[in-house]
N, C-alpha and C positions, 0 to 999 in steps of 0.2 A: 459620712460619716470616715471615725477613721477606727485604727484596732481597739484602741481604751473606748471608745464611745459603744463599738460591737463588744467588748467583756460586756460594760456595763450592762446590754442591753440585755447579755444571758443573765448575768448577774441578777437584774433586776425580773425577764421572766420566771426563772426558776424563781426563786424565793417565792414574788406572791401566786404565781399557780399550788409552790408545793405547802403553802398557809390555806390555799380554798382547798385542798388533798388532804388538811388535818382537820378543813373543819364539819366537812363533810361524811368523814371518816366520824370523826366527832359524831355528832349527829344518826348517821347508822351506830354508831352503839347503844346507844342510847334510842331508840323505835328496837334495836333488837332487844334492851336489854325490859322496857316494856310489855312488847310482848313473851318473855321469861315470866319474865311477870304473871302477867294475863293469863297464863296456862296454867303456869303454878298452882297462882289462888280457882281457880276453875276447877282442875282437878278436882285439888281440897274439897272444892263444895258439892262432888257429886265422886258417885262411883262405885261401883261393887270396892275396890279395896284400897278407898279413902282411911278407913280406921288403922287397917296395917301401913299404911305407906305413912303419913300425918307428920306431918312437918320435921325438926330435921332429919331424919332417917327417911326421908321423898328427899333433897337437897343431897343429901351425900347420895346415896341408890344414884338420881342422874349425876353428879358428879365424875362420879365414875367410873356409869354405863358414857356415857356423854362421851371422857374421855378417848374410850375405846371405842367410839366412830373415826379422835381422829378429829373431834371439837378441841381444840387449845383458847388459853385465859378460860372455862369453863370450873373452877375451882367450889367447893361448898361456902367458901365465900366472897365467891362473888355472884353464885347464887341467889347469897339468900335477901341481902339485900333488893333486889330486886321485885319479892311479892309487894313491900313497905308501897311502890311507886303506886301501885292496884291497889291497897289494904288503905290507906289516905286522901 
């Protein structure tokens, strides 16, 4: 093996494993979003606070409070579609 082959091997390994990591993250985010949707639907379908926090108000409140807990990428806009994963 010469130096150019060594460089090519590094490049190929990096590229392949970077793609696998991205696919793994994508799969994990789909699972996370499905679970978030399920949690929201379950909460809305039962519980004493349901009438008070139904729909958009619940999503807005969750988004604000999750941000204060340090969760990133959890805006109202990103949470709203998660319930459609369950309701369809």
